[in-house]
DSSP file (Angstrom, degrees, kcal/mol; ACC not computed):
  #  RESIDUE AA STRUCTURE BP1 BP2  ACC     N-H-->O    O-->H-N    N-H-->O    O-->H-N    TCO  KAPPA ALPHA  PHI   PSI    X-CA   Y-CA   Z-CA
    1    1 A M              0   0    0      0, 0.0    11,-0.2     0, 0.0    10,-0.2   0.000 360.0 360.0 360.0 147.7   65.6   -1.8  -18.3
    2    2 A T        +     0   0    0      9,-1.3     2,-0.4     8,-1.3     9,-0.2   0.680 360.0  38.7 -95.2 -18.2   68.4   -2.0  -20.8
    3    3 A K  E     -A   10   0A   0      7,-1.7     7,-3.3     8,-0.0     2,-0.5  -0.969  67.8-168.5-136.9 119.5   71.1   -3.4  -18.5
    4    4 A A  E     -A    9   0A   0     -2,-0.4     5,-0.2     5,-0.2     7,-0.0  -0.914   4.0-176.6-111.9 132.0   70.5   -6.0  -15.9
    5    5 A M        -     0   0    0      3,-3.5     3,-0.2    -2,-0.5    -2,-0.0  -0.698  45.5 -95.8-113.4 170.1   73.0   -6.9  -13.2
    6    6 A P  S    S+     0   0    0      0, 0.0     3,-0.1     0, 0.0    -1,-0.0   0.830 122.4  24.0 -57.9 -32.4   72.5   -9.7  -10.6
    7    7 A R  S    S+     0   0    0      1,-0.2     2,-0.3   134,-0.0    -3,-0.0   0.497 128.9  15.1-114.1  -4.9   71.3   -7.2   -7.9
    8    8 A A        -     0   0    0     -3,-0.2    -3,-3.5   135,-0.0     2,-0.4  -0.981  58.8-131.7-160.2 166.4   69.9   -4.3   -9.9
    9    9 A A  E     -A    4   0A   0     -2,-0.3     2,-0.3    -5,-0.2    -5,-0.2  -0.959  25.6-166.8-127.1 148.7   68.8   -3.0  -13.3
   10   10 A F  E     +A    3   0A   0     -7,-3.3    -7,-1.7    -2,-0.4    -8,-1.3  -0.816  50.1  39.7-132.7 167.5   69.8    0.2  -15.0
   11   11 A D        -     0   0    0     -2,-0.3    -9,-1.3   -10,-0.2    -1,-0.2   0.974  67.5-143.6  59.7  66.8   69.0    2.5  -17.8
   12   12 A L    >   -     0   0    0    -11,-0.2     3,-1.3     1,-0.1     4,-0.2  -0.390   7.7-137.3 -58.6 128.5   65.2    2.6  -17.8
   13   13 A R  T 3  S+     0   0    0      1,-0.3     3,-0.2    -2,-0.1    -1,-0.1   0.887 100.8  29.0 -59.4 -42.5   64.1    2.8  -21.5
   14   14 A E  T 3> S+     0   0    0      1,-0.2     4,-2.5    28,-0.2    -1,-0.3  -0.242  78.7 143.1-112.4  42.1   61.3    5.3  -20.8
   15   15 A E  H <>  +     0   0    0     -3,-1.3     4,-2.8     1,-0.2     5,-0.2   0.879  69.5  49.8 -55.4 -47.1   62.9    7.1  -17.8
   16   16 A A  H  > S+     0   0    0      1,-0.2     4,-2.3     2,-0.2    -1,-0.2   0.905 113.6  46.4 -61.4 -41.6   61.8   10.6  -18.7
   17   17 A A  H  > S+     0   0    0     -3,-0.2     4,-2.3     2,-0.2    -1,-0.2   0.883 112.6  50.0 -68.8 -38.0   58.2    9.5  -19.2
   18   18 A V  H  X S+     0   0    0     -4,-2.5     4,-2.7     2,-0.2    -2,-0.2   0.932 111.6  48.3 -65.4 -44.7   58.2    7.5  -16.0
   19   19 A I  H  X S+     0   0    0     -4,-2.8     4,-2.6    -5,-0.2    -2,-0.2   0.914 111.6  50.1 -61.6 -43.3   59.7   10.4  -14.0
   20   20 A E  H  X S+     0   0    0     -4,-2.3     4,-2.5    -5,-0.2    -1,-0.2   0.912 111.8  47.7 -61.7 -42.9   57.0   12.8  -15.5
   21   21 A T  H  X S+     0   0    0     -4,-2.3     4,-2.2     2,-0.2    -2,-0.2   0.925 112.7  48.2 -64.9 -44.3   54.2   10.4  -14.6
   22   22 A M  H  X S+     0   0    0     -4,-2.7     4,-2.6     2,-0.2    -2,-0.2   0.895 112.7  49.2 -63.4 -39.4   55.5    9.9  -11.0
   23   23 A T  H  X S+     0   0    0     -4,-2.6     4,-2.2     2,-0.2    -2,-0.2   0.911 109.7  51.5 -65.1 -42.5   55.9   13.7  -10.7
   24   24 A A  H  <>S+     0   0    0     -4,-2.5     5,-2.9     2,-0.2     6,-1.0   0.883 111.3  48.1 -62.6 -38.2   52.3   14.2  -12.0
   25   25 A L  H ><5S+     0   0    0     -4,-2.2     3,-1.5     3,-0.2    -2,-0.2   0.940 111.3  49.7 -65.0 -47.0   51.1   11.7   -9.4
   26   26 A A  H 3<5S+     0   0    0     -4,-2.6    -2,-0.2     1,-0.3    -1,-0.2   0.837 114.5  45.1 -61.8 -33.3   53.0   13.4   -6.6
   27   27 A E  T 3<5S-     0   0    0     -4,-2.2    -1,-0.3    -5,-0.2    -2,-0.2   0.298 112.2-120.0 -94.1   9.4   51.6   16.8   -7.6
   28   28 A N  T < 5S+     0   0    0     -3,-1.5    -3,-0.2    -5,-0.1    -4,-0.1   0.810  73.7 131.3  56.8  33.9   48.0   15.4   -8.0
   29   29 A R  S   <S+     0   0    0     -5,-2.9     2,-0.3    -6,-0.2    -4,-0.2   0.658  73.5  29.6 -86.6 -17.6   47.9   16.4  -11.7
   30   30 A I  S    S-     0   0    0     -6,-1.0    -2,-0.1    -9,-0.1    -1,-0.1  -0.951  91.4-103.2-135.5 158.6   46.7   12.9  -12.6
   31   31 A T     >  -     0   0    0     -2,-0.3     4,-2.7     1,-0.1     5,-0.2  -0.351  29.8-114.9 -76.8 160.7   44.6   10.3  -10.8
   32   32 A A  H  > S+     0   0    0      1,-0.2     4,-2.7     2,-0.2     5,-0.2   0.886 117.8  53.7 -61.2 -39.0   46.1    7.2   -9.3
   33   33 A Q  H  > S+     0   0    0      2,-0.2     4,-2.1     1,-0.2    -1,-0.2   0.927 111.2  44.3 -63.4 -45.0   44.2    5.1  -11.7
   34   34 A D  H  > S+     0   0    0      2,-0.2     4,-2.9     1,-0.2    -2,-0.2   0.905 113.3  51.7 -65.6 -40.7   45.6    7.0  -14.7
   35   35 A G  H  X S+     0   0    0     -4,-2.7     4,-2.9     2,-0.2     5,-0.2   0.914 109.4  49.6 -61.1 -43.5   49.1    7.0  -13.2
   36   36 A R  H  X S+     0   0    0     -4,-2.7     4,-2.5     1,-0.2    -1,-0.2   0.915 112.6  47.6 -61.4 -43.1   48.9    3.2  -12.8
   37   37 A A  H  X S+     0   0    0     -4,-2.1     4,-2.2     2,-0.2    -2,-0.2   0.932 113.2  47.3 -64.6 -45.8   47.8    2.8  -16.4
   38   38 A F  H  X S+     0   0    0     -4,-2.9     4,-2.8     1,-0.2    -2,-0.2   0.938 114.8  45.9 -60.7 -47.6   50.5    5.1  -17.7
   39   39 A L  H  X S+     0   0    0     -4,-2.9     4,-3.0     1,-0.2     6,-0.3   0.887 109.9  54.9 -65.1 -38.2   53.2    3.4  -15.7
   40   40 A G  H  X>S+     0   0    0     -4,-2.5     5,-1.7    -5,-0.2     4,-1.0   0.912 111.6  44.6 -59.5 -42.8   51.9   -0.1  -16.7
   41   41 A E  H  <5S+     0   0    0     -4,-2.2     3,-0.3     3,-0.2    -2,-0.2   0.946 116.3  45.7 -64.7 -48.9   52.2    0.9  -20.3
   42   42 A L  H  <5S+     0   0    0     -4,-2.8    -2,-0.2     1,-0.2    -1,-0.2   0.884 121.1  37.3 -63.7 -39.9   55.6    2.5  -19.9
   43   43 A L  H  <5S-     0   0    0     -4,-3.0    -1,-0.2    -5,-0.2    -2,-0.2   0.516 107.7-120.9 -93.7  -6.0   57.1   -0.4  -17.9
   44   44 A G  T  <5 +     0   0    0     -4,-1.0     2,-0.3    -3,-0.3     3,-0.2   0.822  67.0 131.5  72.6  31.0   55.3   -3.2  -19.7
   45   45 A V      < +     0   0    0     -5,-1.7    -1,-0.3    -6,-0.3    -2,-0.1  -0.873  62.7  16.7-114.4 150.9   53.5   -4.5  -16.7
   46   46 A G  S    S+     0   0    0     -2,-0.3    -1,-0.2    47,-0.3    -5,-0.1   0.655  84.7 122.3  70.0  15.2   49.8   -5.3  -16.4
   47   47 A A        +     0   0    0     -3,-0.2     2,-0.1    -7,-0.2    -1,-0.1   0.631  40.0 103.9 -86.3 -13.1   49.5   -5.4  -20.2
   48   48 A R        -     0   0    0     45,-0.2     3,-0.2     1,-0.1    45,-0.0  -0.437  67.5-140.8 -71.9 142.5   48.2   -8.9  -20.4
   49   49 A E  S    S+     0   0    0      1,-0.2     2,-0.5    -2,-0.1    -1,-0.1   0.920  87.9  26.8 -69.9 -44.4   44.5   -9.3  -21.1
   50   50 A K  S    S-     0   0    0     -3,-0.0    -1,-0.2     0, 0.0     2,-0.1  -0.957  77.5-148.3-127.6 115.5   43.9  -12.2  -18.8
   51   51 A A        -     0   0    0     -2,-0.5     2,-0.6    -3,-0.2     3,-0.0  -0.454  30.3-101.7 -78.8 151.7   46.1  -12.9  -15.8
   52   52 A N     >  -     0   0    0      1,-0.2     4,-2.9    -2,-0.1     5,-0.2  -0.640  30.2-146.2 -70.8 119.1   46.8  -16.4  -14.5
   53   53 A A  H  > S+     0   0    0     -2,-0.6     4,-2.1     1,-0.2    -1,-0.2   0.844  95.0  53.2 -60.9 -36.3   44.5  -16.7  -11.5
   54   54 A R  H  > S+     0   0    0      2,-0.2     4,-1.5     1,-0.2    -1,-0.2   0.903 113.7  41.9 -68.3 -39.5   46.9  -18.8   -9.5
   55   55 A I  H  > S+     0   0    0      2,-0.2     4,-2.6    -3,-0.2    -2,-0.2   0.894 112.2  55.0 -72.7 -39.8   49.7  -16.4   -9.9
   56   56 A A  H  X S+     0   0    0     -4,-2.9     4,-2.4     1,-0.2    -2,-0.2   0.886 106.9  51.5 -59.7 -38.5   47.4  -13.4   -9.3
   57   57 A A  H  X S+     0   0    0     -4,-2.1     4,-2.4    -5,-0.2    -1,-0.2   0.901 109.8  49.0 -65.5 -40.5   46.4  -15.0   -6.0
   58   58 A A  H  X S+     0   0    0     -4,-1.5     4,-2.4     2,-0.2    -2,-0.2   0.901 110.8  50.6 -64.9 -40.6   50.0  -15.4   -5.0
   59   59 A L  H  X S+     0   0    0     -4,-2.6     4,-2.5     2,-0.2    -2,-0.2   0.923 111.3  48.1 -62.3 -44.6   50.7  -11.8   -5.9
   60   60 A R  H  X S+     0   0    0     -4,-2.4     4,-3.1     1,-0.2     5,-0.2   0.918 110.8  51.6 -60.9 -43.9   47.7  -10.7   -3.8
   61   61 A H  H  X S+     0   0    0     -4,-2.4     4,-1.8     1,-0.2    -2,-0.2   0.916 112.0  45.6 -60.6 -45.1   48.9  -12.8   -0.9
   62   62 A M  H  < S+     0   0    0     -4,-2.4    -1,-0.2     1,-0.2    -2,-0.2   0.888 115.9  46.7 -66.8 -38.4   52.4  -11.4   -1.0
   63   63 A R  H  < S+     0   0    0     -4,-2.5    -2,-0.2    -5,-0.2    -1,-0.2   0.912 115.4  44.9 -69.4 -42.1   51.1   -7.8   -1.3
   64   64 A D  H  < S+     0   0    0     -4,-3.1    -2,-0.2     1,-0.3    -1,-0.2   0.757 126.0  30.2 -76.1 -24.5   48.5   -8.2    1.5
   65   65 A E    ><  +     0   0    0     -4,-1.8     3,-1.6    -5,-0.2    -1,-0.3  -0.515  66.5 158.6-132.6  65.9   50.9  -10.0    3.9
   66   66 A P  T 3  S+     0   0    0      0, 0.0    61,-0.1     0, 0.0    -1,-0.1   0.740  70.0  66.3 -64.1 -21.9   54.4   -8.6    3.2
   67   67 A H  T 3  S+     0   0    0     59,-0.3    60,-0.1    -3,-0.1    61,-0.1   0.640  83.9  93.7 -75.4 -13.7   55.7   -9.7    6.6
   68   68 A R  S <  S-     0   0    0     -3,-1.6    -3,-0.0    -6,-0.1     0, 0.0  -0.355  84.0-119.4 -78.4 160.9   55.3  -13.4    5.8
   69   69 A A        -     0   0    0     -2,-0.1    -1,-0.1     2,-0.0    -7,-0.0   0.846  29.6-159.1 -69.9 -35.3   58.1  -15.5    4.5
   70   70 A H        -     0   0    0      1,-0.1     2,-0.1    -5,-0.1    32,-0.1   0.955  15.8-160.8  51.8  57.9   56.3  -16.5    1.2
   71   71 A R     >  -     0   0    0      1,-0.1     4,-2.6     4,-0.0     5,-0.2  -0.387  23.1-122.1 -69.4 145.7   58.4  -19.5    0.6
   72   72 A L  H  > S+     0   0    0      1,-0.2     4,-2.9     2,-0.2     5,-0.3   0.913 111.3  52.1 -53.5 -48.1   58.4  -20.9   -2.9
   73   73 A T  H  > S+     0   0    0      1,-0.2     4,-2.2     2,-0.2    -1,-0.2   0.884 111.7  46.6 -61.4 -38.3   57.2  -24.3   -1.8
   74   74 A T  H  > S+     0   0    0      2,-0.2     4,-2.4    -3,-0.2    -1,-0.2   0.935 113.9  46.5 -69.2 -46.8   54.3  -22.8    0.1
   75   75 A L  H  X S+     0   0    0     -4,-2.6     4,-1.6     1,-0.2    -2,-0.2   0.915 114.2  48.7 -61.2 -43.4   53.2  -20.5   -2.8
   76   76 A A  H  X>S+     0   0    0     -4,-2.9     5,-2.9    -5,-0.2     4,-0.6   0.917 111.4  49.2 -63.9 -43.6   53.5  -23.3   -5.3
   77   77 A A  H ><5S+     0   0    0     -4,-2.2     3,-0.9    -5,-0.3    -1,-0.2   0.908 109.8  51.1 -63.0 -41.8   51.5  -25.7   -3.2
   78   78 A C  H 3<5S+     0   0    0     -4,-2.4    -1,-0.2     1,-0.3    -2,-0.2   0.826 112.1  47.8 -63.9 -30.8   48.8  -23.1   -2.7
   79   79 A A  H 3<5S-     0   0    0     -4,-1.6    -1,-0.3    -5,-0.2    -2,-0.2   0.530 114.0-119.8 -86.0  -6.8   48.7  -22.6   -6.5
   80   80 A G  T <<5S+     0   0    0     -3,-0.9     2,-0.3    -4,-0.6    -3,-0.2   0.835  74.6 117.7  71.7  32.6   48.5  -26.3   -7.1
   81   81 A L  S   <S-     0   0    0     -5,-2.9    -1,-0.3    -6,-0.1    -2,-0.2  -0.873  71.2-104.2-128.1 159.2   51.8  -26.2   -9.0
   82   82 A S     >  -     0   0    0     -2,-0.3     4,-2.8     1,-0.1     5,-0.2  -0.479  41.2-110.4 -72.4 156.0   55.2  -27.7   -8.7
   83   83 A P  H  > S+     0   0    0      0, 0.0     4,-2.5     0, 0.0     5,-0.2   0.901 118.5  49.4 -56.4 -41.3   57.8  -25.2   -7.5
   84   84 A S  H  > S+     0   0    0      2,-0.2     4,-2.1     1,-0.2     5,-0.1   0.912 112.9  46.1 -67.7 -39.8   59.6  -25.2  -10.9
   85   85 A R  H  > S+     0   0    0      2,-0.2     4,-2.8     1,-0.2     5,-0.3   0.899 111.5  53.0 -67.3 -39.2   56.3  -24.7  -12.8
   86   86 A F  H  X S+     0   0    0     -4,-2.8     4,-3.1     2,-0.2    -2,-0.2   0.942 109.3  48.3 -59.6 -48.0   55.3  -21.9  -10.4
   87   87 A L  H  X S+     0   0    0     -4,-2.5     4,-2.4    -5,-0.2     5,-0.2   0.907 112.2  49.8 -59.9 -41.9   58.6  -20.1  -10.9
   88   88 A H  H  X S+     0   0    0     -4,-2.1     4,-2.1     1,-0.2    -2,-0.2   0.948 115.6  41.4 -62.4 -49.5   58.2  -20.4  -14.7
   89   89 A L  H  X S+     0   0    0     -4,-2.8     4,-2.5     2,-0.2     5,-0.2   0.881 112.6  55.9 -66.7 -37.4   54.6  -19.1  -14.7
   90   90 A F  H  X S+     0   0    0     -4,-3.1     4,-2.8    -5,-0.3     5,-0.4   0.944 111.0  42.8 -60.0 -49.0   55.4  -16.4  -12.1
   91   91 A K  H  X S+     0   0    0     -4,-2.4     4,-2.5     1,-0.2    -1,-0.2   0.893 114.3  51.0 -66.7 -38.5   58.2  -14.9  -14.3
   92   92 A A  H  < S+     0   0    0     -4,-2.1    -1,-0.2    -5,-0.2    -2,-0.2   0.881 116.2  42.4 -64.1 -36.9   56.1  -15.2  -17.4
   93   93 A E  H  < S+     0   0    0     -4,-2.5   -47,-0.3    -5,-0.2    -2,-0.2   0.888 129.3  24.0 -77.4 -40.8   53.2  -13.4  -15.7
   94   94 A T  H  < S-     0   0    0     -4,-2.8    -3,-0.2     2,-0.3    -2,-0.2   0.709  91.9-129.4-101.5 -23.7   55.2  -10.7  -13.9
   95   95 A G  S  < S+     0   0    0     -4,-2.5    -4,-0.2    -5,-0.4    -3,-0.1   0.441  81.0  80.9  85.7  -0.9   58.3  -10.3  -15.9
   96   96 A V  S    S-     0   0    0     -6,-0.4    -2,-0.3    -5,-0.0    -1,-0.2  -0.955  86.2 -98.6-134.7 154.5   60.5  -10.7  -12.8
   97   97 A P     >  -     0   0    0      0, 0.0     4,-2.2     0, 0.0     5,-0.2  -0.317  37.7-110.7 -67.6 156.8   61.8  -13.6  -10.7
   98   98 A L  H  > S+     0   0    0      1,-0.2     4,-2.7     2,-0.2     5,-0.2   0.898 115.7  54.1 -54.7 -46.3   60.0  -14.4   -7.5
   99   99 A R  H  > S+     0   0    0      1,-0.2     4,-2.0     2,-0.2    -1,-0.2   0.918 109.8  46.4 -59.2 -44.9   62.8  -13.2   -5.3
  100  100 A R  H  > S+     0   0    0      1,-0.2     4,-2.6     2,-0.2    -1,-0.2   0.905 112.1  51.4 -64.6 -40.6   63.0   -9.8   -6.9
  101  101 A Y  H  X S+     0   0    0     -4,-2.2     4,-3.1     1,-0.2     5,-0.2   0.919 107.1  53.4 -62.9 -42.2   59.2   -9.5   -6.7
  102  102 A R  H  X S+     0   0    0     -4,-2.7     4,-2.5     1,-0.2     5,-0.2   0.919 110.6  46.8 -58.8 -43.7   59.2  -10.3   -3.0
  103  103 A I  H  X S+     0   0    0     -4,-2.0     4,-2.9     2,-0.2    -1,-0.2   0.937 113.6  48.3 -63.9 -45.8   61.8   -7.6   -2.3
  104  104 A W  H  X S+     0   0    0     -4,-2.6     4,-2.7     2,-0.2    -2,-0.2   0.914 112.1  49.8 -59.7 -43.2   59.8   -5.1   -4.4
  105  105 A S  H  X S+     0   0    0     -4,-3.1     4,-2.1     2,-0.2    -1,-0.2   0.927 114.3  43.5 -63.0 -45.6   56.6   -6.0   -2.6
  106  106 A R  H  X S+     0   0    0     -4,-2.5     4,-2.5    -5,-0.2    -1,-0.2   0.891 112.1  54.0 -67.0 -38.9   58.2   -5.6    0.8
  107  107 A M  H  X S+     0   0    0     -4,-2.9     4,-2.6    -5,-0.2    -2,-0.2   0.933 109.3  48.3 -60.3 -45.8   59.9   -2.4   -0.2
  108  108 A G  H  X S+     0   0    0     -4,-2.7     4,-2.5     1,-0.2    -1,-0.2   0.902 111.0  50.5 -61.6 -41.9   56.6   -1.0   -1.3
  109  109 A A  H  X S+     0   0    0     -4,-2.1     4,-2.4     2,-0.2    -1,-0.2   0.902 111.8  47.7 -63.9 -41.0   55.0   -2.0    2.0
  110  110 A A  H  X S+     0   0    0     -4,-2.5     4,-2.5     2,-0.2    -2,-0.2   0.912 112.2  48.8 -66.7 -42.2   57.8   -0.4    4.0
  111  111 A V  H  X S+     0   0    0     -4,-2.6     4,-2.5     2,-0.2    -2,-0.2   0.916 112.2  49.0 -64.6 -42.2   57.6    2.8    2.0
  112  112 A R  H  X S+     0   0    0     -4,-2.5     4,-1.1     2,-0.2    -2,-0.2   0.927 112.0  48.5 -62.2 -44.3   53.8    3.0    2.4
  113  113 A A  H  <>S+     0   0    0     -4,-2.4     5,-2.3     1,-0.2     3,-0.4   0.908 112.1  48.8 -62.8 -41.8   54.1    2.4    6.2
  114  114 A S  H ><5S+     0   0    0     -4,-2.5     3,-1.8     1,-0.2    -1,-0.2   0.904 108.6  53.8 -63.6 -41.0   56.8    5.1    6.5
  115  115 A G  H 3<5S+     0   0    0     -4,-2.5    -1,-0.2     1,-0.3    -2,-0.2   0.731 104.3  56.7 -65.2 -21.6   54.6    7.5    4.5
  116  116 A Q  T 3<5S-     0   0    0     -4,-1.1    -1,-0.3    -3,-0.4    -2,-0.2   0.278 132.5 -88.5 -94.2  10.3   51.8    6.8    6.9
  117  117 A G  T < 5S+     0   0    0     -3,-1.8    -3,-0.2     1,-0.3    -2,-0.1   0.380  80.9 137.1 106.4  -5.0   53.9    7.9    9.8
  118  118 A A      < -     0   0    0     -5,-2.3    -1,-0.3    -6,-0.2    -2,-0.0  -0.440  58.4-109.8 -72.2 148.8   55.8    4.8   10.9
  119  119 A S     >  -     0   0    0      1,-0.1     4,-3.0    -2,-0.1     5,-0.2  -0.318  32.7-106.1 -67.8 163.2   59.4    5.1   11.8
  120  120 A L  H  > S+     0   0    0      1,-0.2     4,-2.5     2,-0.2     5,-0.2   0.876 122.9  50.9 -60.8 -36.0   61.8    3.4    9.3
  121  121 A T  H  > S+     0   0    0      2,-0.2     4,-2.3     1,-0.2    -1,-0.2   0.944 112.5  45.0 -65.6 -47.8   62.4    0.6   11.8
  122  122 A E  H  > S+     0   0    0      1,-0.2     4,-2.5     2,-0.2    -2,-0.2   0.917 114.8  49.1 -61.3 -43.3   58.7    0.0   12.4
  123  123 A A  H  X S+     0   0    0     -4,-3.0     4,-1.5     2,-0.2    -1,-0.2   0.906 110.2  50.9 -63.7 -42.5   58.0    0.1    8.6
  124  124 A A  H  <>S+     0   0    0     -4,-2.5     5,-2.5    -5,-0.2     4,-0.3   0.930 113.3  44.6 -62.0 -46.3   60.9   -2.3    7.9
  125  125 A H  H ><5S+     0   0    0     -4,-2.3     3,-1.4     1,-0.2    -2,-0.2   0.906 111.3  53.0 -66.1 -41.8   59.6   -4.8   10.5
  126  126 A A  H 3<5S+     0   0    0     -4,-2.5   -59,-0.3     1,-0.3    -1,-0.2   0.796 108.6  51.8 -63.6 -27.9   56.0   -4.5    9.4
  127  127 A A  T 3<5S-     0   0    0     -4,-1.5    -1,-0.3    -5,-0.2    -2,-0.2   0.446 123.8-101.9 -90.4  -0.8   57.1   -5.2    5.8
  128  128 A G  T < 5S+     0   0    0     -3,-1.4     2,-0.2     1,-0.3    -3,-0.2   0.542  71.2 143.7  96.1   6.4   59.0   -8.4    6.8
  129  129 A F      < -     0   0    0     -5,-2.5    -1,-0.3    -6,-0.2     3,-0.1  -0.586  55.0-129.2 -77.2 144.6   62.5   -7.2    6.7
  130  130 A A  S    S-     0   0    0     -2,-0.2     2,-0.3     1,-0.1    -1,-0.1   0.815  83.5 -12.8 -63.5 -30.6   64.7   -8.7    9.4
  131  131 A S     >  -     0   0    0     -7,-0.1     4,-2.0     1,-0.1    -1,-0.1  -0.967  69.9-100.6-159.9 169.1   65.9   -5.3   10.6
  132  132 A S  H  > S+     0   0    0     -2,-0.3     4,-2.8     1,-0.2     5,-0.2   0.827 122.7  57.6 -67.6 -29.2   65.9   -1.7    9.5
  133  133 A A  H  > S+     0   0    0      2,-0.2     4,-2.6     1,-0.2    -1,-0.2   0.901 105.5  49.4 -65.8 -40.1   69.6   -2.3    8.4
  134  134 A H  H  > S+     0   0    0      2,-0.2     4,-2.5     1,-0.2     5,-0.2   0.922 112.9  47.3 -63.3 -44.1   68.4   -5.0    6.1
  135  135 A F  H  X S+     0   0    0     -4,-2.0     4,-2.7     2,-0.2    -2,-0.2   0.939 113.2  48.1 -61.3 -48.0   65.7   -2.7    4.7
  136  136 A S  H  X S+     0   0    0     -4,-2.8     4,-2.7     1,-0.2    -2,-0.2   0.898 112.7  48.7 -61.1 -41.5   68.2    0.2    4.3
  137  137 A S  H  X S+     0   0    0     -4,-2.6     4,-2.5     2,-0.2    -1,-0.2   0.927 113.6  45.5 -65.5 -45.5   70.7   -2.1    2.6
  138  138 A A  H  X S+     0   0    0     -4,-2.5     4,-1.8     2,-0.2    -2,-0.2   0.895 114.3  49.7 -64.1 -40.0   68.1   -3.5    0.1
  139  139 A F  H  X S+     0   0    0     -4,-2.7     4,-3.2    -5,-0.2     6,-0.4   0.925 111.6  47.8 -64.3 -45.7   66.8    0.0   -0.5
  140  140 A R  H  X S+     0   0    0     -4,-2.7     4,-2.4     1,-0.2    -2,-0.2   0.901 110.7  51.8 -63.6 -41.4   70.3    1.3   -1.2
  141  141 A D  H  < S+     0   0    0     -4,-2.5    -1,-0.2     1,-0.2    -2,-0.2   0.878 117.9  38.9 -60.9 -37.0   71.1   -1.6   -3.5
  142  142 A M  H  < S+     0   0    0     -4,-1.8    -2,-0.2    -5,-0.2  -133,-0.2   0.884 132.8  19.6 -81.9 -40.5   67.9   -0.9   -5.5
  143  143 A F  H  < S-     0   0    0     -4,-3.2    -3,-0.2     2,-0.3    -2,-0.2   0.494  95.7-117.8-115.2  -6.0   67.8    2.9   -5.5
  144  144 A G  S  < S+     0   0    0     -4,-2.4     2,-0.3    -5,-0.4    -4,-0.2   0.597  88.1  67.3  80.2   9.2   71.4    4.0   -4.8
  145  145 A M  S    S-     0   0    0     -6,-0.4    -2,-0.3    -9,-0.1    -1,-0.2  -0.977  84.8-102.8-152.6 160.3   70.4    5.9   -1.6
  146  146 A T     >  -     0   0    0     -2,-0.3     4,-2.0     1,-0.1     5,-0.2  -0.443  34.4-112.1 -81.5 160.8   69.2    5.0    1.8
  147  147 A P  H  > S+     0   0    0      0, 0.0     4,-2.7     0, 0.0     5,-0.2   0.876 119.2  53.2 -59.2 -37.0   65.5    5.5    2.8
  148  148 A S  H  > S+     0   0    0      2,-0.2     4,-2.4     1,-0.2     5,-0.2   0.870 106.6  52.3 -69.0 -34.3   66.5    8.2    5.2
  149  149 A E  H  > S+     0   0    0      2,-0.2     4,-2.2     1,-0.2    -1,-0.2   0.907 111.6  46.9 -65.1 -40.5   68.4   10.0    2.4
  150  150 A L  H  X S+     0   0    0     -4,-2.0     4,-1.8     2,-0.2    -2,-0.2   0.926 110.7  51.7 -65.4 -44.0   65.3    9.9    0.3
  151  151 A A  H  X S+     0   0    0     -4,-2.7     4,-0.7     1,-0.2    -2,-0.2   0.910 111.1  47.9 -59.6 -42.3   63.1   11.1    3.1
  152  152 A R  H >< S+     0   0    0     -4,-2.4     3,-0.8     1,-0.2    -1,-0.2   0.905 110.2  52.1 -64.2 -40.5   65.4   14.0    3.7
  153  153 A A  H 3< S+     0   0    0     -4,-2.2    -1,-0.2     1,-0.2    -2,-0.2   0.800 110.0  49.4 -66.0 -28.0   65.5   14.8    0.0
  154  154 A L  H 3< S+     0   0    0     -4,-1.8    -1,-0.2    -5,-0.1    -2,-0.2   0.577  85.8 108.2 -88.5 -10.1   61.6   14.8   -0.1
  155  155 A Q  S << S-     0   0    0     -3,-0.8     3,-0.1    -4,-0.7     2,-0.1  -0.456  77.7-114.3 -67.5 135.5   61.3   17.1    2.9
  156  156 A P        -     0   0    0      0, 0.0    -1,-0.1     0, 0.0    -2,-0.1  -0.421  44.2 -89.3 -66.0 147.3   60.1   20.6    2.0
  157  157 A D        -     0   0    0      1,-0.1     2,-0.7    -2,-0.1    -3,-0.0  -0.313  30.2-143.5 -58.4 136.1   62.7   23.3    2.7
  158  158 A A              0   0    0      1,-0.2    -1,-0.1    -3,-0.1    -3,-0.0  -0.409 360.0 360.0 -99.1  56.0   62.4   24.7    6.2
  159  159 A D              0   0    0     -2,-0.7    -1,-0.2     0, 0.0    -2,-0.1   0.447 360.0 360.0 -84.6 360.0   63.3   28.3    5.3
């Protein structure tokens, strides 16, 4: 992103390429593996040759159990690091602060659950959001629209 604000980032450097890759994934023109690789290159994630195993374990834990609190002190202790060292390594490894990653991880879990047929409320709770209102507010802050607005926009025309 070229402009970062406290609650959001704007002006994606490679926006057209990212949109094209996401569209190609949605239309099954490329494989998920290729899409992940393309997006990783475009967004500058996953480019490191050797990931820090302690941070990778924390990332897996947050992804696999999005409903948990994932407190800094707990994650740091599990990694055998002080909280400040954990935060430093986490940001160096992922490129984003822990808090932002937690929201992204939960957001992804809620979107996946919704895509698998769960209601937005069920999806929000399963992903660790306190309520569907909290999920909707976080989603709107991040994407500029509510999850239900996005769902409506993605619905095929009923002509």
